[in-house]
PDBQT receptor file of N, H, CA, C and O in Angstrom, charges set to zero:
ATOM      1  N   MET A   1      -2.605  23.450  -4.930  1.00  0.00    +0.000 N 
ATOM      2  CA  MET A   1      -1.819  22.472  -4.203  1.00  0.00    +0.000 C 
ATOM      3  C   MET A   1      -2.530  21.119  -4.281  1.00  0.00    +0.000 C 
ATOM      4  O   MET A   1      -3.662  20.997  -3.813  1.00  0.00    +0.000 OA
ATOM      5  N   PRO A   2      -1.889  20.103  -4.863  1.00  0.00    +0.000 N 
ATOM      6  CA  PRO A   2      -2.551  18.805  -4.981  1.00  0.00    +0.000 C 
ATOM      7  C   PRO A   2      -2.619  18.086  -3.643  1.00  0.00    +0.000 C 
ATOM      8  O   PRO A   2      -1.728  18.210  -2.802  1.00  0.00    +0.000 OA
ATOM      9  N   LYS A   3      -3.694  17.336  -3.468  1.00  0.00    +0.000 N 
ATOM     10  H   LYS A   3      -4.418  17.236  -4.151  1.00  0.00    +0.000 HD
ATOM     11  CA  LYS A   3      -3.822  16.501  -2.282  1.00  0.00    +0.000 C 
ATOM     12  C   LYS A   3      -3.101  15.184  -2.556  1.00  0.00    +0.000 C 
ATOM     13  O   LYS A   3      -2.931  14.780  -3.706  1.00  0.00    +0.000 OA
ATOM     14  N   PHE A   4      -2.691  14.541  -1.505  1.00  0.00    +0.000 N 
ATOM     15  H   PHE A   4      -2.829  14.869  -0.570  1.00  0.00    +0.000 HD
ATOM     16  CA  PHE A   4      -1.948  13.300  -1.648  1.00  0.00    +0.000 C 
ATOM     17  C   PHE A   4      -2.678  12.157  -0.969  1.00  0.00    +0.000 C 
ATOM     18  O   PHE A   4      -3.383  12.353   0.021  1.00  0.00    +0.000 OA
ATOM     19  N   ARG A   5      -2.501  10.972  -1.507  1.00  0.00    +0.000 N 
ATOM     20  H   ARG A   5      -1.928  10.813  -2.311  1.00  0.00    +0.000 HD
ATOM     21  CA  ARG A   5      -3.006   9.738  -0.908  1.00  0.00    +0.000 C 
ATOM     22  C   ARG A   5      -1.808   8.904  -0.472  1.00  0.00    +0.000 C 
ATOM     23  O   ARG A   5      -0.695   9.100  -0.960  1.00  0.00    +0.000 OA
ATOM     24  N   LYS A   6      -2.040   7.977   0.445  1.00  0.00    +0.000 N 
ATOM     25  H   LYS A   6      -2.944   7.818   0.841  1.00  0.00    +0.000 HD
ATOM     26  CA  LYS A   6      -0.982   7.096   0.926  1.00  0.00    +0.000 C 
ATOM     27  C   LYS A   6      -1.207   5.705   0.330  1.00  0.00    +0.000 C 
ATOM     28  O   LYS A   6      -2.312   5.166   0.390  1.00  0.00    +0.000 OA
ATOM     29  N   CYS A   7      -0.165   5.142  -0.236  1.00  0.00    +0.000 N 
ATOM     30  H   CYS A   7       0.733   5.580  -0.284  1.00  0.00    +0.000 HD
ATOM     31  CA  CYS A   7      -0.239   3.815  -0.836  1.00  0.00    +0.000 C 
ATOM     32  C   CYS A   7      -0.500   2.782   0.263  1.00  0.00    +0.000 C 
ATOM     33  O   CYS A   7       0.147   2.804   1.310  1.00  0.00    +0.000 OA
ATOM     34  N   SER A   8      -1.442   1.889   0.018  1.00  0.00    +0.000 N 
ATOM     35  H   SER A   8      -1.967   1.871  -0.833  1.00  0.00    +0.000 HD
ATOM     36  CA  SER A   8      -1.804   0.869   0.999  1.00  0.00    +0.000 C 
ATOM     37  C   SER A   8      -0.704  -0.161   1.198  1.00  0.00    +0.000 C 
ATOM     38  O   SER A   8      -0.664  -0.823   2.235  1.00  0.00    +0.000 OA
ATOM     39  N   PHE A   9       0.189  -0.308   0.228  1.00  0.00    +0.000 N 
ATOM     40  H   PHE A   9       0.156   0.231  -0.614  1.00  0.00    +0.000 HD
ATOM     41  CA  PHE A   9       1.246  -1.307   0.350  1.00  0.00    +0.000 C 
ATOM     42  C   PHE A   9       2.563  -0.711   0.816  1.00  0.00    +0.000 C 
ATOM     43  O   PHE A   9       3.112  -1.139   1.832  1.00  0.00    +0.000 OA
ATOM     44  N   CYS A  10       3.078   0.273   0.085  1.00  0.00    +0.000 N 
ATOM     45  H   CYS A  10       2.632   0.621  -0.740  1.00  0.00    +0.000 HD
ATOM     46  CA  CYS A  10       4.417   0.776   0.410  1.00  0.00    +0.000 C 
ATOM     47  C   CYS A  10       4.401   1.934   1.403  1.00  0.00    +0.000 C 
ATOM     48  O   CYS A  10       5.414   2.193   2.053  1.00  0.00    +0.000 OA
ATOM     49  N   GLY A  11       3.269   2.641   1.537  1.00  0.00    +0.000 N 
ATOM     50  H   GLY A  11       2.446   2.431   1.009  1.00  0.00    +0.000 HD
ATOM     51  CA  GLY A  11       3.178   3.720   2.504  1.00  0.00    +0.000 C 
ATOM     52  C   GLY A  11       3.644   5.072   2.009  1.00  0.00    +0.000 C 
ATOM     53  O   GLY A  11       3.629   6.036   2.774  1.00  0.00    +0.000 OA
ATOM     54  N   HIS A  12       4.058   5.178   0.759  1.00  0.00    +0.000 N 
ATOM     55  H   HIS A  12       4.070   4.395   0.138  1.00  0.00    +0.000 HD
ATOM     56  CA  HIS A  12       4.511   6.456   0.219  1.00  0.00    +0.000 C 
ATOM     57  C   HIS A  12       3.321   7.267  -0.288  1.00  0.00    +0.000 C 
ATOM     58  O   HIS A  12       2.298   6.712  -0.688  1.00  0.00    +0.000 OA
ATOM     59  N   ASP A  13       3.476   8.584  -0.263  1.00  0.00    +0.000 N 
ATOM     60  H   ASP A  13       4.307   9.034   0.062  1.00  0.00    +0.000 HD
ATOM     61  CA  ASP A  13       2.429   9.480  -0.739  1.00  0.00    +0.000 C 
ATOM     62  C   ASP A  13       2.501   9.628  -2.253  1.00  0.00    +0.000 C 
ATOM     63  O   ASP A  13       3.585   9.639  -2.837  1.00  0.00    +0.000 OA
ATOM     64  N   PHE A  14       1.320   9.743  -2.887  1.00  0.00    +0.000 N 
ATOM     65  H   PHE A  14       0.440   9.734  -2.412  1.00  0.00    +0.000 HD
ATOM     66  CA  PHE A  14       1.257  10.016  -4.313  1.00  0.00    +0.000 C 
ATOM     67  C   PHE A  14       0.076  10.939  -4.569  1.00  0.00    +0.000 C 
ATOM     68  O   PHE A  14      -0.909  10.886  -3.833  1.00  0.00    +0.000 OA
ATOM     69  N   PRO A  15       0.149  11.793  -5.606  1.00  0.00    +0.000 N 
ATOM     70  CA  PRO A  15      -0.896  12.792  -5.840  1.00  0.00    +0.000 C 
ATOM     71  C   PRO A  15      -2.206  12.165  -6.318  1.00  0.00    +0.000 C 
ATOM     72  O   PRO A  15      -2.209  11.138  -6.996  1.00  0.00    +0.000 OA
ATOM     73  N   MET A  16      -3.318  12.806  -5.948  1.00  0.00    +0.000 N 
ATOM     74  H   MET A  16      -3.315  13.640  -5.397  1.00  0.00    +0.000 HD
ATOM     75  CA  MET A  16      -4.613  12.361  -6.431  1.00  0.00    +0.000 C 
ATOM     76  C   MET A  16      -4.651  12.495  -7.946  1.00  0.00    +0.000 C 
ATOM     77  O   MET A  16      -4.031  13.397  -8.510  1.00  0.00    +0.000 OA
ATOM     78  N   GLY A  17      -5.373  11.605  -8.601  1.00  0.00    +0.000 N 
ATOM     79  H   GLY A  17      -5.877  10.872  -8.144  1.00  0.00    +0.000 HD
ATOM     80  CA  GLY A  17      -5.425  11.599 -10.050  1.00  0.00    +0.000 C 
ATOM     81  C   GLY A  17      -4.454  10.613 -10.653  1.00  0.00    +0.000 C 
ATOM     82  O   GLY A  17      -4.462  10.387 -11.863  1.00  0.00    +0.000 OA
ATOM     83  N   THR A  18      -3.613  10.020  -9.815  1.00  0.00    +0.000 N 
ATOM     84  H   THR A  18      -3.606  10.203  -8.832  1.00  0.00    +0.000 HD
ATOM     85  CA  THR A  18      -2.691   8.979 -10.257  1.00  0.00    +0.000 C 
ATOM     86  C   THR A  18      -2.919   7.753  -9.396  1.00  0.00    +0.000 C 
ATOM     87  O   THR A  18      -3.686   7.807  -8.435  1.00  0.00    +0.000 OA
ATOM     88  N   GLY A  19      -2.275   6.665  -9.720  1.00  0.00    +0.000 N 
ATOM     89  H   GLY A  19      -1.652   6.621 -10.501  1.00  0.00    +0.000 HD
ATOM     90  CA  GLY A  19      -2.399   5.454  -8.935  1.00  0.00    +0.000 C 
ATOM     91  C   GLY A  19      -3.656   4.670  -9.280  1.00  0.00    +0.000 C 
ATOM     92  O   GLY A  19      -4.371   4.993 -10.228  1.00  0.00    +0.000 OA
ATOM     93  N   MET A  20      -3.908   3.629  -8.483  1.00  0.00    +0.000 N 
ATOM     94  H   MET A  20      -3.327   3.368  -7.713  1.00  0.00    +0.000 HD
ATOM     95  CA  MET A  20      -5.042   2.740  -8.722  1.00  0.00    +0.000 C 
ATOM     96  C   MET A  20      -5.809   2.498  -7.430  1.00  0.00    +0.000 C 
ATOM     97  O   MET A  20      -5.222   2.395  -6.353  1.00  0.00    +0.000 OA
ATOM     98  N   MET A  21      -7.131   2.410  -7.554  1.00  0.00    +0.000 N 
ATOM     99  H   MET A  21      -7.608   2.494  -8.429  1.00  0.00    +0.000 HD
ATOM    100  CA  MET A  21      -7.987   2.096  -6.421  1.00  0.00    +0.000 C 
ATOM    101  C   MET A  21      -8.505   0.680  -6.619  1.00  0.00    +0.000 C 
ATOM    102  O   MET A  21      -8.997   0.345  -7.696  1.00  0.00    +0.000 OA
ATOM    103  N   TYR A  22      -8.398  -0.157  -5.584  1.00  0.00    +0.000 N 
ATOM    104  H   TYR A  22      -7.998   0.116  -4.709  1.00  0.00    +0.000 HD
ATOM    105  CA  TYR A  22      -8.880  -1.530  -5.633  1.00  0.00    +0.000 C 
ATOM    106  C   TYR A  22      -9.897  -1.699  -4.517  1.00  0.00    +0.000 C 
ATOM    107  O   TYR A  22      -9.611  -1.386  -3.361  1.00  0.00    +0.000 OA
ATOM    108  N   ILE A  23     -11.083  -2.194  -4.855  1.00  0.00    +0.000 N 
ATOM    109  H   ILE A  23     -11.315  -2.449  -5.794  1.00  0.00    +0.000 HD
ATOM    110  CA  ILE A  23     -12.145  -2.383  -3.870  1.00  0.00    +0.000 C 
ATOM    111  C   ILE A  23     -12.444  -3.865  -3.757  1.00  0.00    +0.000 C 
ATOM    112  O   ILE A  23     -12.784  -4.515  -4.746  1.00  0.00    +0.000 OA
ATOM    113  N   LYS A  24     -12.316  -4.401  -2.546  1.00  0.00    +0.000 N 
ATOM    114  H   LYS A  24     -12.040  -3.874  -1.742  1.00  0.00    +0.000 HD
ATOM    115  CA  LYS A  24     -12.607  -5.807  -2.311  1.00  0.00    +0.000 C 
ATOM    116  C   LYS A  24     -14.115  -6.010  -2.161  1.00  0.00    +0.000 C 
ATOM    117  O   LYS A  24     -14.860  -5.044  -1.992  1.00  0.00    +0.000 OA
ATOM    118  N   ASN A  25     -14.559  -7.251  -2.224  1.00  0.00    +0.000 N 
ATOM    119  H   ASN A  25     -13.955  -8.036  -2.361  1.00  0.00    +0.000 HD
ATOM    120  CA  ASN A  25     -15.983  -7.572  -2.113  1.00  0.00    +0.000 C 
ATOM    121  C   ASN A  25     -16.563  -7.202  -0.750  1.00  0.00    +0.000 C 
ATOM    122  O   ASN A  25     -17.766  -6.969  -0.636  1.00  0.00    +0.000 OA
ATOM    123  N   ASP A  26     -15.727  -7.145   0.280  1.00  0.00    +0.000 N 
ATOM    124  H   ASP A  26     -14.749  -7.334   0.188  1.00  0.00    +0.000 HD
ATOM    125  CA  ASP A  26     -16.211  -6.779   1.610  1.00  0.00    +0.000 C 
ATOM    126  C   ASP A  26     -16.273  -5.268   1.816  1.00  0.00    +0.000 C 
ATOM    127  O   ASP A  26     -16.651  -4.808   2.894  1.00  0.00    +0.000 OA
ATOM    128  N   GLY A  27     -15.904  -4.486   0.790  1.00  0.00    +0.000 N 
ATOM    129  H   GLY A  27     -15.597  -4.860  -0.085  1.00  0.00    +0.000 HD
ATOM    130  CA  GLY A  27     -15.989  -3.027   0.864  1.00  0.00    +0.000 C 
ATOM    131  C   GLY A  27     -14.693  -2.339   1.238  1.00  0.00    +0.000 C 
ATOM    132  O   GLY A  27     -14.653  -1.110   1.292  1.00  0.00    +0.000 OA
ATOM    133  N   ALA A  28     -13.626  -3.091   1.500  1.00  0.00    +0.000 N 
ATOM    134  H   ALA A  28     -13.659  -4.090   1.456  1.00  0.00    +0.000 HD
ATOM    135  CA  ALA A  28     -12.336  -2.496   1.838  1.00  0.00    +0.000 C 
ATOM    136  C   ALA A  28     -11.738  -1.834   0.599  1.00  0.00    +0.000 C 
ATOM    137  O   ALA A  28     -11.756  -2.413  -0.487  1.00  0.00    +0.000 OA
ATOM    138  N   ILE A  29     -11.214  -0.628   0.761  1.00  0.00    +0.000 N 
ATOM    139  H   ILE A  29     -11.200  -0.158   1.643  1.00  0.00    +0.000 HD
ATOM    140  CA  ILE A  29     -10.634   0.124  -0.349  1.00  0.00    +0.000 C 
ATOM    141  C   ILE A  29      -9.127   0.205  -0.158  1.00  0.00    +0.000 C 
ATOM    142  O   ILE A  29      -8.649   0.597   0.906  1.00  0.00    +0.000 OA
ATOM    143  N   PHE A  30      -8.381  -0.168  -1.192  1.00  0.00    +0.000 N 
ATOM    144  H   PHE A  30      -8.770  -0.487  -2.057  1.00  0.00    +0.000 HD
ATOM    145  CA  PHE A  30      -6.933  -0.093  -1.195  1.00  0.00    +0.000 C 
ATOM    146  C   PHE A  30      -6.503   0.858  -2.295  1.00  0.00    +0.000 C 
ATOM    147  O   PHE A  30      -7.027   0.803  -3.408  1.00  0.00    +0.000 OA
ATOM    148  N   TRP A  31      -5.543   1.741  -1.989  1.00  0.00    +0.000 N 
ATOM    149  H   TRP A  31      -5.117   1.787  -1.085  1.00  0.00    +0.000 HD
ATOM    150  CA  TRP A  31      -4.953   2.651  -2.964  1.00  0.00    +0.000 C 
ATOM    151  C   TRP A  31      -3.524   2.214  -3.211  1.00  0.00    +0.000 C 
ATOM    152  O   TRP A  31      -2.765   1.986  -2.269  1.00  0.00    +0.000 OA
ATOM    153  N   PHE A  32      -3.154   2.095  -4.490  1.00  0.00    +0.000 N 
ATOM    154  H   PHE A  32      -3.771   2.280  -5.255  1.00  0.00    +0.000 HD
ATOM    155  CA  PHE A  32      -1.806   1.688  -4.856  1.00  0.00    +0.000 C 
ATOM    156  C   PHE A  32      -1.179   2.760  -5.739  1.00  0.00    +0.000 C 
ATOM    157  O   PHE A  32      -1.827   3.270  -6.653  1.00  0.00    +0.000 OA
ATOM    158  N   CYS A  33       0.083   3.104  -5.470  1.00  0.00    +0.000 N 
ATOM    159  H   CYS A  33       0.609   2.689  -4.727  1.00  0.00    +0.000 HD
ATOM    160  CA  CYS A  33       0.774   4.141  -6.228  1.00  0.00    +0.000 C 
ATOM    161  C   CYS A  33       1.302   3.617  -7.554  1.00  0.00    +0.000 C 
ATOM    162  O   CYS A  33       1.521   4.397  -8.480  1.00  0.00    +0.000 OA
ATOM    163  N   SER A  34       1.511   2.310  -7.662  1.00  0.00    +0.000 N 
ATOM    164  H   SER A  34       1.333   1.676  -6.910  1.00  0.00    +0.000 HD
ATOM    165  CA  SER A  34       2.077   1.740  -8.883  1.00  0.00    +0.000 C 
ATOM    166  C   SER A  34       1.614   0.305  -9.058  1.00  0.00    +0.000 C 
ATOM    167  O   SER A  34       1.055  -0.297  -8.141  1.00  0.00    +0.000 OA
ATOM    168  N   SER A  35       1.852  -0.234 -10.241  1.00  0.00    +0.000 N 
ATOM    169  H   SER A  35       2.306   0.255 -10.986  1.00  0.00    +0.000 HD
ATOM    170  CA  SER A  35       1.500  -1.630 -10.490  1.00  0.00    +0.000 C 
ATOM    171  C   SER A  35       2.424  -2.554  -9.694  1.00  0.00    +0.000 C 
ATOM    172  O   SER A  35       2.044  -3.678  -9.368  1.00  0.00    +0.000 OA
ATOM    173  N   LYS A  36       3.624  -2.089  -9.382  1.00  0.00    +0.000 N 
ATOM    174  H   LYS A  36       3.933  -1.175  -9.646  1.00  0.00    +0.000 HD
ATOM    175  CA  LYS A  36       4.551  -2.865  -8.550  1.00  0.00    +0.000 C 
ATOM    176  C   LYS A  36       3.939  -3.129  -7.177  1.00  0.00    +0.000 C 
ATOM    177  O   LYS A  36       4.010  -4.249  -6.671  1.00  0.00    +0.000 OA
ATOM    178  N   CYS A  37       3.341  -2.109  -6.577  1.00  0.00    +0.000 N 
ATOM    179  H   CYS A  37       3.283  -1.199  -6.988  1.00  0.00    +0.000 HD
ATOM    180  CA  CYS A  37       2.709  -2.256  -5.264  1.00  0.00    +0.000 C 
ATOM    181  C   CYS A  37       1.446  -3.114  -5.355  1.00  0.00    +0.000 C 
ATOM    182  O   CYS A  37       1.202  -3.956  -4.491  1.00  0.00    +0.000 OA
ATOM    183  N   ARG A  38       0.642  -2.899  -6.403  1.00  0.00    +0.000 N 
ATOM    184  H   ARG A  38       0.840  -2.215  -7.106  1.00  0.00    +0.000 HD
ATOM    185  CA  ARG A  38      -0.597  -3.661  -6.581  1.00  0.00    +0.000 C 
ATOM    186  C   ARG A  38      -0.306  -5.144  -6.753  1.00  0.00    +0.000 C 
ATOM    187  O   ARG A  38      -0.946  -5.981  -6.115  1.00  0.00    +0.000 OA
ATOM    188  N   LYS A  39       0.640  -5.472  -7.599  1.00  0.00    +0.000 N 
ATOM    189  H   LYS A  39       1.160  -4.793  -8.118  1.00  0.00    +0.000 HD
ATOM    190  CA  LYS A  39       0.984  -6.872  -7.843  1.00  0.00    +0.000 C 
ATOM    191  C   LYS A  39       1.619  -7.517  -6.614  1.00  0.00    +0.000 C 
ATOM    192  O   LYS A  39       1.333  -8.674  -6.302  1.00  0.00    +0.000 OA
ATOM    193  N   SER A  40       2.474  -6.778  -5.920  1.00  0.00    +0.000 N 
ATOM    194  H   SER A  40       2.706  -5.839  -6.173  1.00  0.00    +0.000 HD
ATOM    195  CA  SER A  40       3.126  -7.316  -4.723  1.00  0.00    +0.000 C 
ATOM    196  C   SER A  40       2.103  -7.649  -3.651  1.00  0.00    +0.000 C 
ATOM    197  O   SER A  40       2.239  -8.654  -2.952  1.00  0.00    +0.000 OA
ATOM    198  N   SER A  41       1.085  -6.818  -3.516  1.00  0.00    +0.000 N 
ATOM    199  H   SER A  41       0.975  -6.002  -4.084  1.00  0.00    +0.000 HD
ATOM    200  CA  SER A  41       0.086  -7.023  -2.489  1.00  0.00    +0.000 C 
ATOM    201  C   SER A  41      -0.944  -8.076  -2.868  1.00  0.00    +0.000 C 
ATOM    202  O   SER A  41      -1.173  -9.022  -2.113  1.00  0.00    +0.000 OA
ATOM    203  N   LEU A  42      -1.565  -7.921  -4.031  1.00  0.00    +0.000 N 
ATOM    204  H   LEU A  42      -1.380  -7.153  -4.644  1.00  0.00    +0.000 HD
ATOM    205  CA  LEU A  42      -2.695  -8.761  -4.406  1.00  0.00    +0.000 C 
ATOM    206  C   LEU A  42      -2.292 -10.069  -5.069  1.00  0.00    +0.000 C 
ATOM    207  O   LEU A  42      -2.769 -11.134  -4.676  1.00  0.00    +0.000 OA
ATOM    208  N   LYS A  43      -1.440 -10.002  -6.048  1.00  0.00    +0.000 N 
ATOM    209  H   LYS A  43      -1.052  -9.137  -6.367  1.00  0.00    +0.000 HD
ATOM    210  CA  LYS A  43      -1.091 -11.184  -6.830  1.00  0.00    +0.000 C 
ATOM    211  C   LYS A  43      -0.062 -12.063  -6.122  1.00  0.00    +0.000 C 
ATOM    212  O   LYS A  43      -0.206 -13.285  -6.075  1.00  0.00    +0.000 OA
ATOM    213  N   LEU A  44       0.974 -11.433  -5.573  1.00  0.00    +0.000 N 
ATOM    214  H   LEU A  44       1.090 -10.440  -5.611  1.00  0.00    +0.000 HD
ATOM    215  CA  LEU A  44       2.069 -12.178  -4.968  1.00  0.00    +0.000 C 
ATOM    216  C   LEU A  44       1.913 -12.388  -3.465  1.00  0.00    +0.000 C 
ATOM    217  O   LEU A  44       2.560 -13.268  -2.896  1.00  0.00    +0.000 OA
ATOM    218  N   GLY A  45       1.060 -11.588  -2.810  1.00  0.00    +0.000 N 
ATOM    219  H   GLY A  45       0.535 -10.872  -3.271  1.00  0.00    +0.000 HD
ATOM    220  CA  GLY A  45       0.795 -11.752  -1.381  1.00  0.00    +0.000 C 
ATOM    221  C   GLY A  45       1.973 -11.441  -0.487  1.00  0.00    +0.000 C 
ATOM    222  O   GLY A  45       2.136 -12.068   0.559  1.00  0.00    +0.000 OA
ATOM    223  N   ARG A  46       2.792 -10.490  -0.874  1.00  0.00    +0.000 N 
ATOM    224  H   ARG A  46       2.660  -9.980  -1.724  1.00  0.00    +0.000 HD
ATOM    225  CA  ARG A  46       3.971 -10.142  -0.085  1.00  0.00    +0.000 C 
ATOM    226  C   ARG A  46       3.596  -9.316   1.142  1.00  0.00    +0.000 C 
ATOM    227  O   ARG A  46       2.558  -8.655   1.180  1.00  0.00    +0.000 OA
ATOM    228  N   ASP A  47       4.469  -9.375   2.139  1.00  0.00    +0.000 N 
ATOM    229  H   ASP A  47       5.311  -9.913   2.108  1.00  0.00    +0.000 HD
ATOM    230  CA  ASP A  47       4.306  -8.599   3.367  1.00  0.00    +0.000 C 
ATOM    231  C   ASP A  47       5.171  -7.342   3.247  1.00  0.00    +0.000 C 
ATOM    232  O   ASP A  47       6.392  -7.435   3.115  1.00  0.00    +0.000 OA
ATOM    233  N   SER A  48       4.539  -6.176   3.293  1.00  0.00    +0.000 N 
ATOM    234  H   SER A  48       3.547  -6.101   3.400  1.00  0.00    +0.000 HD
ATOM    235  CA  SER A  48       5.277  -4.922   3.093  1.00  0.00    +0.000 C 
ATOM    236  C   SER A  48       6.287  -4.656   4.202  1.00  0.00    +0.000 C 
ATOM    237  O   SER A  48       7.207  -3.862   4.008  1.00  0.00    +0.000 OA
ATOM    238  N   ARG A  49       6.142  -5.294   5.350  1.00  0.00    +0.000 N 
ATOM    239  H   ARG A  49       5.395  -5.940   5.507  1.00  0.00    +0.000 HD
ATOM    240  CA  ARG A  49       7.082  -5.081   6.451  1.00  0.00    +0.000 C 
ATOM    241  C   ARG A  49       8.396  -5.817   6.238  1.00  0.00    +0.000 C 
ATOM    242  O   ARG A  49       9.354  -5.606   6.982  1.00  0.00    +0.000 OA
ATOM    243  N   LYS A  50       8.449  -6.685   5.223  1.00  0.00    +0.000 N 
ATOM    244  H   LYS A  50       7.671  -6.856   4.618  1.00  0.00    +0.000 HD
ATOM    245  CA  LYS A  50       9.663  -7.457   4.959  1.00  0.00    +0.000 C 
ATOM    246  C   LYS A  50      10.436  -6.959   3.736  1.00  0.00    +0.000 C 
ATOM    247  O   LYS A  50      11.448  -7.554   3.367  1.00  0.00    +0.000 OA
ATOM    248  N   LEU A  51       9.978  -5.885   3.110  1.00  0.00    +0.000 N 
ATOM    249  H   LEU A  51       9.156  -5.402   3.410  1.00  0.00    +0.000 HD
ATOM    250  CA  LEU A  51      10.631  -5.353   1.917  1.00  0.00    +0.000 C 
ATOM    251  C   LEU A  51      11.274  -4.011   2.222  1.00  0.00    +0.000 C 
ATOM    252  O   LEU A  51      10.618  -3.109   2.743  1.00  0.00    +0.000 OA
ATOM    253  N   LYS A  52      12.559  -3.874   1.897  1.00  0.00    +0.000 N 
ATOM    254  H   LYS A  52      13.092  -4.607   1.474  1.00  0.00    +0.000 HD
ATOM    255  CA  LYS A  52      13.317  -2.679   2.255  1.00  0.00    +0.000 C 
ATOM    256  C   LYS A  52      12.845  -1.414   1.545  1.00  0.00    +0.000 C 
ATOM    257  O   LYS A  52      13.049  -0.317   2.064  1.00  0.00    +0.000 OA
ATOM    258  N   TRP A  53      12.220  -1.533   0.370  1.00  0.00    +0.000 N 
ATOM    259  H   TRP A  53      12.054  -2.425  -0.051  1.00  0.00    +0.000 HD
ATOM    260  CA  TRP A  53      11.815  -0.353  -0.385  1.00  0.00    +0.000 C 
ATOM    261  C   TRP A  53      10.498   0.244   0.088  1.00  0.00    +0.000 C 
ATOM    262  O   TRP A  53      10.061   1.252  -0.467  1.00  0.00    +0.000 OA
ATOM    263  N   THR A  54       9.849  -0.337   1.091  1.00  0.00    +0.000 N 
ATOM    264  H   THR A  54      10.204  -1.156   1.542  1.00  0.00    +0.000 HD
ATOM    265  CA  THR A  54       8.602   0.206   1.609  1.00  0.00    +0.000 C 
ATOM    266  C   THR A  54       8.856   1.042   2.859  1.00  0.00    +0.000 C 
ATOM    267  O   THR A  54       9.879   0.892   3.528  1.00  0.00    +0.000 OA
ATOM    268  N   ALA A  55       7.914   1.919   3.159  1.00  0.00    +0.000 N 
ATOM    269  H   ALA A  55       7.083   2.041   2.616  1.00  0.00    +0.000 HD
ATOM    270  CA  ALA A  55       8.018   2.743   4.367  1.00  0.00    +0.000 C 
ATOM    271  C   ALA A  55       7.694   1.932   5.618  1.00  0.00    +0.000 C 
ATOM    272  O   ALA A  55       8.019   2.349   6.729  1.00  0.00    +0.000 OA
ATOM    273  N   TYR A  56       7.055   0.777   5.444  1.00  0.00    +0.000 N 
ATOM    274  H   TYR A  56       6.791   0.438   4.541  1.00  0.00    +0.000 HD
ATOM    275  CA  TYR A  56       6.667  -0.067   6.574  1.00  0.00    +0.000 C 
ATOM    276  C   TYR A  56       7.725  -1.102   6.931  1.00  0.00    +0.000 C 
ATOM    277  O   TYR A  56       7.485  -1.947   7.793  1.00  0.00    +0.000 OA
ATOM    278  N   TYR A  57       8.885  -1.059   6.293  1.00  0.00    +0.000 N 
ATOM    279  H   TYR A  57       9.081  -0.372   5.592  1.00  0.00    +0.000 HD
ATOM    280  CA  TYR A  57       9.938  -2.041   6.536  1.00  0.00    +0.000 C 
ATOM    281  C   TYR A  57      10.372  -2.024   8.000  1.00  0.00    +0.000 C 
ATOM    282  O   TYR A  57      10.717  -0.977   8.547  1.00  0.00    +0.000 OA
ATOM    283  N   GLY A  58      10.349  -3.194   8.620  1.00  0.00    +0.000 N 
ATOM    284  H   GLY A  58      10.069  -4.045   8.176  1.00  0.00    +0.000 HD
ATOM    285  CA  GLY A  58      10.799  -3.336   9.993  1.00  0.00    +0.000 C 
ATOM    286  C   GLY A  58       9.797  -2.923  11.042  1.00  0.00    +0.000 C 
ATOM    287  O   GLY A  58      10.087  -3.026  12.233  1.00  0.00    +0.000 OA
ATOM    288  N   LYS A  59       8.635  -2.461  10.648  1.00  0.00    +0.000 N 
ATOM    289  H   LYS A  59       8.399  -2.376   9.680  1.00  0.00    +0.000 HD
ATOM    290  CA  LYS A  59       7.622  -2.034  11.613  1.00  0.00    +0.000 C 
ATOM    291  C   LYS A  59       6.811  -3.257  12.059  1.00  0.00    +0.000 C 
ATOM    292  O   LYS A  59       6.394  -4.068  11.232  1.00  0.00    +0.000 OA
ATOM    293  N   GLU A  60       6.596  -3.379  13.352  1.00  0.00    +0.000 N 
ATOM    294  H   GLU A  60       6.934  -2.720  14.024  1.00  0.00    +0.000 HD
ATOM    295  CA  GLU A  60       5.770  -4.455  13.864  1.00  0.00    +0.000 C 
ATOM    296  C   GLU A  60       4.364  -3.949  14.086  1.00  0.00    +0.000 C 
ATOM    297  O   GLU A  60       4.146  -2.754  14.285  1.00  0.00    +0.000 OA
ATOM    298  N   GLU A  61       3.407  -4.865  14.050  1.00  0.00    +0.000 N 
ATOM    299  H   GLU A  61       3.583  -5.836  13.888  1.00  0.00    +0.000 HD
ATOM    300  CA  GLU A  61       2.028  -4.480  14.319  1.00  0.00    +0.000 C 
ATOM    301  C   GLU A  61       1.884  -4.121  15.790  1.00  0.00    +0.000 C 
ATOM    302  O   GLU A  61       2.528  -4.719  16.652  1.00  0.00    +0.000 OA
ATOM    303  N   LYS A  62       1.036  -3.144  16.065  1.00  0.00    +0.000 N 
ATOM    304  H   LYS A  62       0.513  -2.659  15.365  1.00  0.00    +0.000 HD
ATOM    305  CA  LYS A  62       0.792  -2.744  17.455  1.00  0.00    +0.000 C 
ATOM    306  C   LYS A  62      -0.019  -3.826  18.147  1.00  0.00    +0.000 C 
ATOM    307  O   LYS A  62      -0.925  -4.412  17.555  1.00  0.00    +0.000 OA
ATOM    308  N   GLY A  63       0.306  -4.081  19.383  1.00  0.00    +0.000 N 
ATOM    309  H   GLY A  63       1.042  -3.605  19.864  1.00  0.00    +0.000 HD
ATOM    310  CA  GLY A  63      -0.428  -5.054  20.166  1.00  0.00    +0.000 C 
ATOM    311  C   GLY A  63       0.166  -6.446  20.128  1.00  0.00    +0.000 C 
ATOM    312  O   GLY A  63      -0.295  -7.329  20.850  1.00  0.00    +0.000 OA
ATOM    313  N   LYS A  64       1.175  -6.664  19.306  1.00  0.00    +0.000 N 
ATOM    314  H   LYS A  64       1.550  -5.947  18.719  1.00  0.00    +0.000 HD
ATOM    315  CA  LYS A  64       1.818  -7.979  19.265  1.00  0.00    +0.000 C 
ATOM    316  C   LYS A  64       3.120  -7.923  20.021  1.00  0.00    +0.000 C 
ATOM    317  O   LYS A  64       3.797  -6.896  20.044  1.00  0.00    +0.000 OA
ATOM    318  N   ALA A  65       3.466  -9.034  20.640  1.00  0.00    +0.000 N 
ATOM    319  H   ALA A  65       2.916  -9.869  20.622  1.00  0.00    +0.000 HD
ATOM    320  CA  ALA A  65       4.686  -9.090  21.439  1.00  0.00    +0.000 C 
ATOM    321  C   ALA A  65       5.916  -9.308  20.608  1.00  0.00    +0.000 C 
ATOM    322  O   ALA A  65       7.020  -9.377  21.147  1.00  0.00    +0.000 OA
TER     323      ALA A  65
């Protein structure tokens, strides 16, 4: 049974052995299921809560009014 990781941008699960790992200089690790998610997050700076194809669409951050 394969283990799954959660995409840092879209929130969907993908099997280990696929996808891309991105490590920032501060040590933060991001997992991306596709180049679409990687480019949307890093290159284009999109907010995943504003895109309908993500699992985070319409979700507000906790603690904000």
